[in-house]
N, C-alpha and C positions, 0 to 999 in steps of 0.2 A: 504493500500500499504506500502511495507517495504522500509526502508532506504538503500541506496547504497553508498559505498564510491566512490566519484568522484574525480579524480585527475586532471581534466581539463574540458574545455568547448569549444565550437565553437560559433561563431556569423556568421550567413549566410546573405550575401548580397542578400536579396530576389529579388530585382529588376533585378539582373543579371542572376539569376538561370533560366535555360531553362528546368529543369526537366529531365535531361538525365539519372539520377539514377546511374551514375558511382561511386558516393561516397558510396552508400548502400553496395555493396559487398566488397568495399575496406576497410571498417571500421573493424579493428581487434576485438574490444570488442562488435561489432554488436549493437551499440546504435543509429544508424541512420536508419530511416524508412520513406517511403514515406507517407506523411500525405495527408489529403483532402484539406488543404488550397492551394489557387492558387494566383499567383502574377498577375500583370497588363496584362501580355501577355497570361495568362491562364495556365501557367505551374504549375504542382503540386510541392509543396515544401517539402523538407525533414523535418522531426521532429527529434529533439534530445531527447533521453530519458536518464535518469540517468545512470552514469557508464562511461562517457567519460574519457579517459586516457590522452588526449591531445597529442596523437602520431603524428598527422598531416597527416595521410594517406589520408584523405578526401581532404586536401589542395593540395597534390601532384597529385591526379588524376583529380581534377576538371578543365575542359578546360576553364572556364569562371572566375576563380579566385574568387569564391563566399565565401570562407571560411577565417575566421581569427581564429587562434587557440591559446588558452591560456592554460597554464599548472600552476596549483596551487603549491605553495611551500609545503603545507600540504594538504592531502586529506580532503574533506568536505563530510558531509552526505547530500544526495540529495534524493528527491522523485519525482515521476511524470515526466512529459515532460517539456522541456524548449524550447525556440525558438532560 
């Protein structure tokens, strides 16, 4: 797996997510995808893959305020998926 410069990250409040998938097409760098993990209500949860820019588009479209967005001062190299 190759390294990707990541300028931000998100933390997802998994207990609030209802799996509506609005965040997936809203993500400009296309680093959110629906995963197989499910929360307590059975909703599929989005996975974050390397390359987040911290733009906040996911936060703006999420009806349940599930996202906390963080932007790094300096890009970091990341590989694989994060939660």
